[in-house]
Each structure stands twice: as C-alpha cells, then as structure tokens.
C-alpha positions as CSV (number, residue, x, y, z in Angstrom):
1,M,-15.1,1.5,-15.9
2,K,-12.8,4.3,-15.1
3,H,-12.9,4.0,-11.3
4,L,-11.6,0.5,-11.5
5,F,-8.2,1.7,-13.0
6,L,-6.4,2.3,-9.8
7,A,-7.9,-0.8,-8.1
8,A,-6.5,-2.9,-11.0
9,A,-3.2,-1.2,-10.8
10,T,-3.0,-1.8,-7.1
11,A,-3.9,-5.5,-7.6
12,A,-1.3,-5.8,-10.3
13,L,1.3,-4.3,-8.0
14,L,0.4,-6.8,-5.2
15,I,0.5,-9.7,-7.6
16,F,3.8,-8.6,-9.0
17,T,5.4,-8.1,-5.6
18,A,3.7,-11.0,-3.8
19,C,6.4,-13.6,-4.6
20,A,9.3,-15.5,-3.2
21,P,11.6,-13.9,-0.5
22,R,14.9,-12.2,-1.3
23,V,17.9,-14.5,-1.7
24,G,21.3,-13.0,-0.9
25,T,24.7,-14.8,-1.3
26,M,28.3,-14.1,-0.7
27,I,30.1,-17.1,-2.0
28,T,33.9,-17.1,-1.7
29,K,34.7,-20.5,-3.3
30,T,32.8,-22.8,-5.6
31,Y,32.9,-26.4,-6.8
32,P,31.0,-28.0,-9.7
33,V,27.3,-27.6,-9.3
34,A,25.9,-30.5,-7.4
35,G,23.4,-32.7,-9.3
36,A,19.7,-32.6,-8.5
37,N,19.9,-36.1,-6.9
38,V,22.7,-35.1,-4.5
39,P,21.2,-34.6,-1.0
40,I,21.8,-31.3,0.8
41,T,21.8,-31.5,4.5
42,V,20.6,-28.6,6.6
43,F,21.8,-28.3,10.2
44,M,19.5,-26.2,12.3
45,N,21.8,-26.8,15.3
46,P,25.3,-25.4,14.6
47,A,26.8,-27.6,17.3
48,L,26.0,-30.6,15.1
49,A,27.7,-29.3,12.0
50,P,30.6,-31.6,10.8
51,T,34.1,-30.2,11.6
52,D,35.7,-31.9,8.6
53,S,34.2,-29.5,6.1
54,E,35.1,-26.4,4.1
55,S,33.1,-23.1,4.1
56,L,32.1,-21.9,0.7
57,G,30.3,-18.7,1.7
58,V,27.1,-17.5,3.3
59,V,23.5,-17.3,2.0
60,S,20.5,-15.4,3.4
61,I,16.7,-15.7,2.8
62,T,14.9,-12.5,3.8
63,D,11.5,-10.9,3.4
64,T,11.0,-8.4,0.5
65,G,8.1,-6.8,2.3
66,F,5.5,-8.4,0.0
67,S,6.7,-12.0,0.1
68,T,4.1,-14.7,0.4
69,K,6.1,-17.9,-0.4
70,C,8.2,-17.8,2.7
71,D,7.1,-20.7,5.0
72,S,9.9,-22.6,6.7
73,V,9.9,-25.5,4.2
74,T,10.2,-23.1,1.2
75,V,13.0,-21.2,2.9
76,V,15.0,-24.3,3.7
77,E,14.6,-25.5,0.1
78,L,16.0,-22.1,-1.1
79,L,19.0,-22.6,1.2
80,K,19.6,-26.0,-0.3
81,E,19.2,-24.6,-3.9
82,E,21.9,-22.0,-3.2
83,A,24.2,-24.6,-1.6
84,R,23.8,-26.8,-4.7
85,K,24.7,-24.0,-7.0
86,A,27.9,-23.4,-5.1
87,G,28.9,-27.1,-5.2
88,G,28.2,-27.6,-1.5
89,N,26.4,-30.4,0.2
90,A,25.3,-28.9,3.5
91,V,24.1,-25.6,5.1
92,V,24.4,-24.8,8.7
93,V,21.8,-22.2,9.8
94,T,23.3,-19.5,12.0
95,E,20.5,-17.0,12.2
96,Y,16.8,-17.5,12.2
97,I,14.0,-14.9,12.4
98,R,10.7,-16.5,13.2
99,P,7.4,-14.9,11.9
100,S,5.8,-12.1,13.9
101,I,2.8,-10.0,13.2
102,W,4.7,-7.0,14.4
103,R,7.8,-7.6,12.2
104,S,7.4,-10.0,9.3
105,M,5.1,-13.0,8.6
106,C,8.0,-14.8,6.8
107,H,10.5,-17.3,8.1
108,Q,13.9,-15.8,7.5
109,M,17.2,-17.6,7.7
110,A,20.9,-17.1,7.1
111,G,23.6,-19.8,7.1
112,T,27.0,-21.0,5.9
113,V,27.3,-23.2,2.8
114,L,29.6,-26.2,3.5
115,R,31.5,-28.7,1.5
116,V,31.5,-31.6,4.0
117,R,34.1,-34.3,3.6
118,D,33.1,-36.4,6.5
119,F,29.6,-36.2,7.9
120,N,30.6,-38.3,10.9
121,S,33.0,-35.6,12.2
122,V,30.9,-33.5,14.6
123,A,32.2,-30.9,16.9
124,Q,30.4,-32.4,19.9
125,T,28.2,-35.5,20.5
126,A,24.6,-34.8,21.3
127,D,22.2,-37.3,22.8
128,G,19.1,-38.3,20.9
129,D,16.8,-35.7,22.5
130,S,19.0,-32.7,21.8
131,V,19.4,-33.5,18.1
132,Q,16.1,-31.8,17.3
133,L,16.8,-28.8,19.5
134,M,17.2,-25.4,17.7
135,A,20.4,-23.9,19.0
136,V,20.2,-21.2,16.4
137,K,20.9,-17.6,17.2
138,V,17.5,-16.0,16.8
139,I,18.0,-12.4,15.8
140,Q,15.6,-9.5,15.9
141,P,15.5,-7.6,12.6
142,K,16.5,-4.0,12.9
143,R,14.1,-1.4,11.6
144,K,15.5,0.5,8.6
145,L,12.4,2.6,7.7
146,P,10.5,5.2,9.8
147,E,8.0,3.9,12.3
148,M,5.6,6.9,12.3
149,T,5.1,9.4,9.5
150,L,2.9,12.5,8.8
151,S,1.9,13.1,5.2
152,A,0.4,16.1,3.4
153,N,-0.4,16.3,-0.3
154,I,-2.0,18.7,-2.8
155,G,-3.1,18.3,-6.4
156,Y,-5.9,18.4,-8.9
157,G,-8.7,15.9,-9.1
158,W,-11.3,14.7,-11.7
159,R,-14.7,13.2,-10.9
160,T,-15.3,10.2,-13.1
161,A,-19.2,10.2,-12.9
162,K,-21.0,11.8,-15.8
163,L,-23.5,14.7,-15.3
164,E,-27.2,13.7,-15.1
165,D,-28.8,14.1,-18.5
166,D,-31.5,16.6,-17.7
167,P,-33.6,17.6,-20.8
168,A,-34.6,20.8,-19.1
169,S,-31.0,22.0,-18.7
170,T,-29.7,24.4,-21.2
171,A,-26.3,24.1,-22.9
172,Y,-25.1,27.0,-20.8
173,A,-26.1,25.2,-17.6
174,K,-24.5,21.9,-18.7
175,A,-21.2,23.7,-19.4
176,Y,-21.4,25.5,-16.1
177,Y,-21.8,22.2,-14.1
178,E,-19.1,20.5,-16.1
179,E,-16.6,22.9,-14.5
180,L,-17.4,21.2,-11.2
181,L,-16.1,17.9,-12.4
182,S,-12.6,18.9,-11.6
183,G,-11.1,20.8,-8.7
184,L,-8.5,21.1,-6.0
185,V,-7.7,18.1,-3.9
186,T,-5.8,17.8,-0.6
187,D,-5.1,15.1,1.9
188,A,-3.4,14.6,5.2
189,S,-2.6,11.3,7.0
190,F,-0.9,9.8,10.1
191,N,0.8,6.5,9.5
192,Y,2.1,3.9,12.0
193,Y,4.1,0.9,10.7
194,F,4.4,-2.3,12.7
195,N,7.6,-3.1,10.8
196,D,9.4,-1.9,7.6
197,Y,6.6,-3.1,5.4
198,Y,3.1,-3.1,7.0
199,G,1.1,-0.6,9.1
200,V,-2.2,1.2,9.7
201,G,-3.1,4.9,9.3
202,L,-5.8,7.5,9.4
203,I,-6.4,9.7,6.3
204,Y,-8.5,12.8,5.6
205,S,-9.0,13.6,1.9
206,A,-11.0,16.6,0.4
207,Y,-12.1,17.4,-3.1
208,S,-13.3,21.0,-3.7
209,A,-14.7,22.5,-6.9
210,N,-16.1,26.0,-7.4
211,N,-17.7,28.0,-10.2
212,S,-19.1,31.5,-10.4
213,Q,-20.6,33.3,-13.4
214,Y,-22.8,36.4,-13.9
215,S,-26.0,35.1,-15.3
216,T,-29.6,35.9,-16.1
217,D,-32.4,33.5,-15.2
218,R,-35.6,32.8,-17.1
219,S,-37.4,35.5,-15.2
220,G,-34.9,38.1,-16.4
221,E,-33.2,38.6,-13.0
222,S,-29.4,39.0,-13.2
223,D,-26.8,38.2,-10.5
224,Y,-23.8,36.0,-9.8
225,W,-24.5,32.3,-10.0
226,K,-22.2,30.7,-7.4
227,T,-21.7,27.0,-6.7
228,N,-19.4,25.2,-4.3
229,S,-19.1,21.4,-4.0
230,V,-17.0,19.4,-1.5
231,I,-16.4,15.7,-1.2
232,R,-14.7,14.5,2.0
233,F,-13.3,11.1,2.9
234,I,-12.0,10.2,6.4
235,G,-11.1,6.7,7.5
236,P,-8.6,4.1,8.6
237,T,-6.1,2.7,6.0
238,F,-4.0,-0.5,5.7
239,L,-0.5,0.4,4.6
240,M,2.1,-1.4,2.6
241,R,5.5,-0.1,1.5
242,M,8.8,-1.4,0.1
243,P,12.2,0.2,-0.8
244,L,13.0,0.6,-4.5
245,G,16.6,-0.6,-4.6
246,N,18.0,2.7,-3.2
247,P,16.8,2.9,0.4
248,K,16.0,6.6,-0.1
249,W,13.2,5.6,-2.4
250,L,10.0,4.0,-1.2
251,L,6.9,2.7,-2.9
252,D,3.7,2.5,-1.0
253,C,0.2,1.3,-1.4
254,N,-2.7,2.3,0.9
255,L,-6.2,0.7,1.1
256,G,-9.0,2.2,3.2
257,I,-12.7,2.3,3.9
258,G,-14.6,5.0,5.8
259,Y,-16.9,8.0,5.8
260,L,-17.6,9.7,2.5
261,G,-19.5,13.0,2.7
262,Y,-20.8,15.3,-0.1
263,S,-22.1,18.8,0.0
264,L,-23.1,21.3,-2.7
265,K,-24.2,24.8,-2.1
266,E,-25.6,27.1,-4.8
267,T,-26.8,30.7,-4.6
268,F,-28.3,33.1,-7.1
269,A,-29.7,36.5,-6.0
270,S,-31.9,35.8,-3.0
271,Q,-32.2,32.0,-3.7
272,S,-30.2,29.2,-2.2
273,W,-30.1,25.5,-2.9
274,K,-28.1,22.8,-1.0
275,V,-27.5,19.1,-1.5
276,Y,-25.8,17.0,1.1
277,G,-25.4,13.4,2.3
278,S,-23.0,10.7,3.3
279,T,-22.2,7.1,2.6
280,V,-19.5,4.5,3.0
281,G,-16.6,5.0,0.6
282,S,-13.2,3.4,-0.2
283,Y,-9.8,4.8,-0.7
284,L,-7.0,3.4,-2.8
285,S,-3.6,5.0,-3.5
286,L,-0.2,4.2,-5.1
287,G,2.7,6.5,-4.2
288,A,6.5,7.0,-4.2
289,E,8.6,9.1,-2.0
290,Y,12.2,10.2,-1.8
291,K,14.0,10.7,1.5
292,V,15.7,14.1,1.6
293,D,17.2,13.8,5.1
294,E,16.5,12.0,8.4
295,H,13.1,13.6,9.0
296,W,11.8,14.9,5.6
297,A,10.8,13.4,2.3
298,I,9.0,14.5,-0.8
299,G,6.5,12.3,-2.6
300,A,3.9,11.8,-5.4
301,R,0.7,9.9,-5.1
302,L,-2.1,8.8,-7.4
303,S,-5.2,8.1,-5.3
304,E,-8.8,7.3,-5.9
305,V,-11.9,7.8,-3.7
306,V,-14.8,5.6,-4.7
307,G,-18.4,6.0,-3.6
308,V,-22.0,6.6,-4.8
309,L,-24.7,8.5,-2.9
310,G,-28.1,6.8,-3.0
311,T,-29.8,9.0,-0.3
312,W,-29.3,12.7,0.2
313,T,-31.0,15.9,1.4
314,E,-32.1,18.7,-0.8
315,E,-32.7,22.1,0.7
316,T,-34.3,24.9,-1.3
317,N,-34.5,28.3,0.5
318,G,-34.6,26.5,3.8
319,V,-37.1,23.8,2.9
320,K,-35.7,20.3,3.2
321,E,-36.5,17.2,1.3
322,I,-34.9,13.8,1.6
323,V,-34.3,12.0,-1.8
324,T,-33.8,8.3,-1.9
325,V,-33.0,6.4,-5.1
326,S,-34.3,2.8,-5.0
327,K,-34.4,1.8,-8.6
328,P,-31.2,0.8,-10.5
329,S,-32.4,2.9,-13.4
330,E,-32.6,6.1,-11.4
331,A,-29.6,8.5,-11.2
332,R,-27.4,8.5,-8.2
333,I,-24.8,11.0,-7.2
334,G,-21.4,9.6,-8.2
335,L,-18.6,10.7,-5.9
336,T,-15.7,8.7,-7.4
337,H,-12.7,10.8,-8.3
338,L,-9.1,10.4,-9.3
339,Q,-6.5,12.7,-7.7
340,P,-2.8,12.9,-8.6
341,M,-0.9,14.8,-5.9
342,V,2.5,15.8,-4.7
343,G,3.5,16.6,-1.1
344,I,5.8,16.2,1.8
345,R,6.4,13.5,4.5
346,Y,7.7,14.1,8.0
347,Y,9.2,11.1,9.8
348,I,8.4,11.3,13.5
349,K,10.6,8.4,14.5
C-alpha cells in the first residue's frame, strides 16, 4: 500500500540510527593490544586511581541522539574496550552525564586511559565506605542546536486514494475529478526541543486542489463547473533530530496524531453541492535542513498525512444528509496524501 511508504522509511531510519552511542578517542600513546582475558579496571572515583601509571589518552562515550544501547553497564564496557585497544589496563572516569528526560536518556562518560604499573599506588587512602562513592565531575551537556524553531513549507501533494468507480460517471467527469488528486500543500509548525535530539511540536498542514471547466450538463444547461477541495491536519507531534556530520546539516523525523478535516465545495449554474467531515489522522515526515546563519535555515521535507473518512455530511442546495459507511465493502473517502515540500526555518533561541 502506497501510504505505508513513508511509515516504512521512518521505521527504517529509526532502526538504522537506534544503535550504540558514539565513541570518541584521542590516544597519544599505545602499547600492544591487551588480550581479551586481561582485566580492565574502571575507577569511578578519580581519587582512587593509582599514581604509578602512564596516561595513554582520553576516551568518551556520548549519545548520538538516537542511541538505545547506552545503559551504564554498556558504556563502561565500551570504555574497557577502547582501553584494551590502546594497550591500557585501566580507565579513570573524569566526567559523567547521568540520564535525564530533558537532556538525554543515555549514560555518557569520558575518562583517561591508563597503563598502570602498580595498582597499589593510590593518591590517597580511602576508608571502606568511601570506596564506592562517585567523586566524578558530573557535567551538564551544553546545547548545540536550537531550542525553539518556527517552520513553514510549501510544495505539491498527491492523494493516494483512488476515485470511486461510479458506473454513472462519464469519462469527462472522471477526468475532471482526477485533477483533484493533486494540489498545493502548505504547512507551518512550532517546535520545542527538550535537548539537542528530542522535542514536541504543533503542526498545521493543508492540502488544496481546485478545478474549473466550462461544461454542459445533461439538461443542456451550460456554465462553469467549479470544484474546490481542502484537507486540513492539525495536531501535536513528537520530534526527533540529529546532525549529519557537519553541524549545519540536520536530519529530522516527526510523528503526530490529531484532527483531520475534509471539505469539498462544488457549484454549477445555480446548483451547489458540499461534502465535509472530520476524523482522527496521523502525520509522518522526514526532513533535512541547512543552517544559513544563527537564526535562519532552509529545508526540504517529505511528509504523509494518513486518514480515512467513514462519516461525512452531504449538502445539496442547502439540504443536508449525513452519510455513514458501516460495511467494509462500501467506499470511504480516502484522505491520505504524500507531500514533498521545501521551506524555511527560523530559530527563536
């Protein structure tokens, strides 16, 4: 099904990026790689690090923005692995960022890789109770990406639902309505990020398609046949983003659920016909943006609005009728549409 394309792409992105945290090293000296059976000691209290040792460099384990394998045990094991590669036999943790819903859900650590010659040479003696204390400098990560942004986009969209196969429709009428399966799309959103990677937002998205032709009906009356259809989505979104190597480039993924409304207005001579209704819809998007300066960026986005209308109101020359589809075999009004767009971003702070 076409409307599953973007959902599958989003899931693939999350699976691809939901991995181990980022490992950074700056090793200044190495020894032969330590064997897998050589124990690596991790000192969480720098005061207990042996003095008779040699520094080989530093290692850091940080969140990528989409890391999932970043519990404290995994992070410590990554520190040990890097120490083993450098030929060290110990790591003293000097910085430790604990998980926080407002910053990162990962444990993040940085430390110095040591080649210890005498493990009994400590800088100071600690009693039995203080051995387990965490005398590590706990640092707060500095925000590198904007906290709040405004976004506006414009593009061209395509509805993925097929037209209802009405035997009474002429080829001319079918061709006329097919013109309404594509149209102008716009959206605007406000985004607030808890940290550099996650946030929430509010988005408004509109799809508009129009058609007008001079026609003659079956009674022989001639006039302009005009049709205007609009699909609107508004709702909260969950936001995810990550830098793409160069900090000026950002990749984002937005997931939302909210109000999805539909309206169609048609006129011919003195006659008018309206169809309107609403339901719950979902919103998915993948996008990239490039930071031009401190406050402005340009971006591109592929989004998808998903929804089906099972109940709607039909109004013919002022007379209303509520239509409800209850059987799976009966046709509903498909509102799903894809919308590639380009636009601007304004970084508030």
